[in-house]
C-alpha positions, 0 to 999 in steps of 0.5 A: 504523527499518523494522519488519515482521511476519516468520516465521522457522523456529519463531519464529511471528509476530514483530516484525522490525527491518530494517537493511542487508538483515538482520532482527533478530527480537523477540517481541511481549509483552503490552503490544505484542502486535502491530505495530499496538499497537506503532505506537500508542506515543508513541515507537515506537523506544523501545517497540521497545527494550522487547521481547525479541530472539528471536536475532541478525540473519538475512539478509533473504532467509531471512525470510518478510515478511508484510503489515504489517497487523493489524486496521487498515482500508485506505482509499485516495485517487483522482485525486491525480496528474494522470496518474491523472485523465486515466486515469479520464476516459478510461475513463469518458467519461460521468463525466469531468467528475466526475474532472476536478472532484475533482482540484481540489476541496477535498474529495478522493476517499476510499474504503474499500479493504480489511479485513485478510483482503483484503490480501496481503504480499510474495511472495503472490499478488495477484488480478484479478477473474474478471468483469473484462477490464481489470485494472491495478496501481496503485503507491502510497505508503501512510501508516500512521496510528495511532488518533489520526490520526497519521502513524507511518510509510510502506509500499508499497501496490498498489491493484489496480483493474478499469478496465472495471468502474469505466469502465462506471459510477462507482458500480461503484467498490467492485466494481472496487476491493474484492475478495479479495487486491485489495491489496498491502502491505509489506514494511516500515513505515518510521518517518516520523521517519526520512524527511527529505523524503517528497515527493522519493521516487520510486516505480517499477513493473515488470511481468514476464510470463515473461521479458519486461518488458511494463510499467514506469513511474516518478514522484515523490511531488513530482507529487501534487496533494494534501498528506498532511496534507490527505488525513489531515484529510479521512479523519479527519472524522467517522471514528474508526479504534480500530486505526489505519488505512492510507491509499493516497495514489493513483497517478501511474503508469497503464499505457496503455489497451492494457495489462491484467494476466494471470494469472502476471504478476509486479508489483514496486513500488519506493519509495525508502527503503522497498524493493520489494513483489513479488506474482504475479497470479492470477485467479479 
C-alpha cells in the first residue's frame, strides 16, 4: 500500500491511497487527523479502512502531492556508502581521517536535517544557499518511523548539501545541511510490509539543465555499509520522537568535483517500488 498527502479540487488536505497511477482520496478523521497519526496505528492498512472515501479514484497527474510529513523531525545518516566516504574525504582534506574512521566505526554519523517547514514536496522548489558555490543533491531512501521507533514505510529523500561549506570545516555541517527548503520528500510512503526485499531496491538520479542532462547516476541499497536496524537503533538511543521521525539513510551517488547545481535545474530521484521525486532548484 502506498499512502500520500494530497490536495485535489475543493477537498483540502486528504489522504491519498495510490494504486496503478490512480489516487483514491480519503478524509482524515478524529482518530486519525494526520498521516503521521495514521502511521502510528498498529495495523496501518486496517486503519486506512476506517476512513471515509471522498470519491472515486482520480488520475495521478490531476492530484497535488504534498510532502508526506506532518510534525516529524527529519534526521540523516552520513558516510553509509563507500562513494559517500570517498567524496567527503575529497572535500575536506583536514578531516579525511574522520570520515574514513566513521565509515567502519560502530557508531554511525547521524545528524538533524530538517523540521517540517524546511521540507518541500513533489514539484516544489528546493533550495541552494546564497553563500555556497558547490551544491549537490543527495538521493536517499528515507525510513518512516513511528514514535515507537518502528519502521513503518519508505519514501524518497533529497538531502541537499553545500559541499564547499562542509569542506571548509566539518563543524559547519549544520549550515551545509540545514536551511530553508533543504530537504525534499515524497511523493508517497510505501508501507514496509509491502516491500519484499528493500536491500535490492535501485536508486537513480537525473539532473536536467534546460534540455540537457548534466548529471545522472544510479546505485542500489545493497551497497550500503550499514543495516537499517543499526541506524534505527543508534538514532533511538536516548532520543524520543513523539510524532515519529523520518531518517535519511545516506547516499551512494555523488557527482564529480566539477559539478554544482544551478538555479533552474530539475532534479529527479527514482527509487524502485516507491516512485519518483522531482524538484526545481532555486537560490536565495
